[in-house]
C-alpha positions, -999 to 999 in steps of 0.1 A, spaced: 106 -774 8 116 -786 -27 149 -804 -35 170 -777 -49 188 -804 -69 154 -807 -91 161 -775 -106 189 -790 -128 164 -812 -145 137 -784 -148 164 -761 -165 174 -786 -189 140 -795 -201 130 -759 -202 160 -753 -225 158 -781 -247 120 -787 -248 126 -824 -251 130 -849 -221 153 -873 -239 175 -844 -249 178 -832 -212 187 -866 -202 215 -869 -225 226 -835 -215 224 -845 -177 238 -880 -182 208 -900 -169 180 -919 -180 150 -899 -193 128 -917 -167 149 -901 -142 142 -867 -156 105 -873 -157 105 -885 -119 125 -856 -109 102 -830 -126 71 -849 -112 86 -845 -78 94 -807 -84 61 -802 -96 42 -819 -64 64 -800 -39 53 -766 -56 19 -777 -62 18 -763 -97 22 -776 -134 56 -761 -148 51 -774 -186 25 -780 -210 32 -817 -225 24 -817 -264 37 -846 -286 67 -850 -263 74 -814 -265 77 -795 -229 64 -759 -232 67 -738 -201 34 -725 -184 32 -691 -169 43 -707 -137 73 -724 -154 83 -691 -168 84 -676 -136 105 -703 -118 127 -703 -149 137 -667 -139 146 -675 -104 162 -711 -113 187 -692 -139 194 -666 -112 203 -694 -87 224 -711 -115 242 -680 -120 250 -675 -85 261 -710 -83 288 -703 -112 298 -669 -94 302 -687 -61 325 -714 -76 344 -686 -96 348 -668 -64 359 -698 -44 381 -711 -69 409 -685 -77 425 -706 -104 393 -704 -125 400 -670 -143 375 -677 -170 338 -676 -172 322 -710 -176 284 -722 -186 264 -727 -217 253 -701 -241 226 -708 -268 229 -680 -293 207 -675 -322 216 -658 -355 204 -653 -390 212 -686 -409 240 -673 -433 257 -650 -407 258 -680 -382 269 -709 -405 288 -692 -432 307 -664 -412 305 -669 -374 312 -707 -372 343 -703 -391 357 -678 -368 349 -696 -332 381 -711 -325 396 -680 -309 366 -678 -287 370 -712 -276 407 -708 -271 401 -678 -250 371 -690 -228 375 -731 -226 348 -731 -200 321 -718 -223 301 -744 -242 285 -723 -274 253 -736 -289 248 -720 -322 213 -718 -336 215 -704 -371 184 -706 -389 155 -681 -405 133 -688 -376 139 -663 -346 141 -677 -312 124 -656 -284 149 -644 -258 119 -633 -238 107 -670 -233 142 -679 -229 146 -700 -262 179 -686 -264 203 -668 -242 214 -641 -267 210 -634 -304 227 -616 -334 199 -596 -349 194 -576 -382 172 -548 -362 167 -536 -328 141 -552 -307 109 -530 -308 89 -556 -284 100 -567 -250 127 -556 -226 159 -565 -241 191 -549 -243 206 -542 -279 241 -534 -288 252 -525 -326 282 -546 -335 288 -532 -370 275 -538 -405 275 -560 -435 268 -555 -473 248 -575 -496 252 -571 -537 240 -590 -567 260 -620 -574 259 -646 -606 277 -675 -620 300 -666 -650 282 -696 -669 249 -675 -663 262 -642 -674 279 -657 -704 247 -671 -720 225 -644 -712 223 -605 -721 249 -582 -709 245 -563 -677 260 -528 -677 235 -506 -660 203 -513 -638 178 -512 -669 197 -544 -680 183 -563 -652 150 -565 -667 150 -598 -688 171 -617 -663 164 -645 -641 164 -642 -603 171 -663 -573 152 -647 -543 137 -649 -508 103 -661 -500 82 -633 -498 58 -643 -470 88 -646 -449 107 -617 -460 105 -592 -430 135 -569 -438 122 -539 -458 159 -535 -475 156 -570 -490 127 -555 -511 154 -542 -536 143 -564 -564 109 -548 -568 126 -514 -567 152 -524 -592 133 -544 -616 97 -541 -629 81 -574 -628 113 -594 -619 113 -631 -632 120 -653 -602 129 -690 -609 137 -700 -575 131 -691 -539 144 -703 -506 144 -691 -470 180 -703 -468 206 -679 -479 231 -705 -485 208 -722 -505 202 -692 -527 242 -689 -531 243 -725 -542 215 -720 -568 233 -689 -581 265 -709 -583 250 -734 -603 239 -709 -632 203 -707 -623 202 -668 -621 210 -636 -602 208 -634 -565 212 -609 -536 237 -623 -514 259 -613 -481 294 -603 -495 310 -623 -468 294 -656 -482 294 -647 -521 329 -636 -520 342 -670 -510 328 -688 -538 349 -689 -565 318 -697 -589 303 -663 -584 309 -627 -594 292 -594 -584 268 -579 -607 266 -542 -611 291 -540 -580 294 -500 -579 257 -495 -586 236 -517 -563 242 -528 -528 225 -529 -493 240 -522 -460 227 -539 -431 233 -535 -392 242 -562 -369 229 -560 -334 238 -582 -302 207 -589 -281 202 -602 -245 178 -601 -219 188 -575 -194 183 -598 -166 215 -618 -178 233 -593 -196 260 -589 -169 269 -625 -166 305 -630 -172 300 -656 -201 276 -631 -216 298 -602 -215 327 -623 -226 306 -633 -258 296 -598 -266 330 -587 -263 346 -612 -287 316 -606 -312 324 -565 -310 361 -572 -317 353 -598 -347 329 -576 -364 351 -547 -361 383 -565 -375 363 -580 -403 349 -550 -418 364 -556 -451 350 -592 -453 317 -582 -443 315 -552 -467 331 -568 -498 363 -552 -497 381 -584 -493 403 -598 -522 385 -627 -539 407 -655 -526 381 -682 -517 396 -683 -483 
C-alpha cells in the first residue's frame, strides 16, 4: 500500500509540470518532492512521469492516477466542508484558461467580486493564445470561443462579444478618408498571424479588402491594440478592449463587425464540484450583466 500523503506531491507536479514550482506551492524543498514521487512510483510499480528537460509530463499510468487522485482530493474537500458547518463557501484551486485579451483585458479587472464571494477559492488565470488541454488536465476549466468538438467536455454558452475595426485619430487624419467599405483598400492593417488563426470569422479582412496591406502581425490582441494606438494602422479588436483606449476610434462602426460566442468548458468528471459551479455561475452573471460593454454599447469613458 502506498502512502496516501504522497498523492499531494503527485498532484502538484502534475498540475505545474515543474518540481521546483510544486515545491514552492507545497512549502517544501524540491528534493522532498522528488523523494516522495520516487517513493510513490516505487510503491505503485509504474512510472508516473516522463522527465524532459526538468519538465514533468504525465505518462498514461500517470493520467489514470490523476483521475483517481483528483477524485480523492475532491472527496477530501467535500468531507471537510461537511464536517465544518461554519465553512459555507467552496475552497480549492481552479486553473482557468482563457483567450489572451478576454482574460487579461476584461476578466482580470472584474474578479474582485468573485474573490469577495468565494475567498476560499484560489483562481489561476492563464490568459494566452495557446489553448490548454482540459482532457490532459492542463487546466480545470476554460473560456473558449467555440464549443469543443474533440473529447468528452461540457460546454455552456456564456454570451457574446463584438469585434470592430479601430484606428488612432493620428492615423485616420493622415490617410485617405473612410466612408464606405471600398475605401479600406489603400489602408494599412494590423492583423493576426495567419498560421495561428483558427477562428474562421476572423478572416474578415480577406473578405473586405482585396490584397490587404498588412504592416504588422501579432498573436497578442493586446499587442495589436497598442500598435493601432500608436498610429500604425487599422486593427480588428474586441470592443471591450478598444473602447477603453481613448487613443482609438471605431472605423465603419455600423458597417463592419463580428460577433463571437463565449463558452464555459469543463471536464464532466469535475463539472459538479462546488468550486467549478461557483465559477461557472459567476461568469454567467458577469457576461450577462456586461452585454453592453462586450458588444460595444458602452459610452467611451476610458474606465
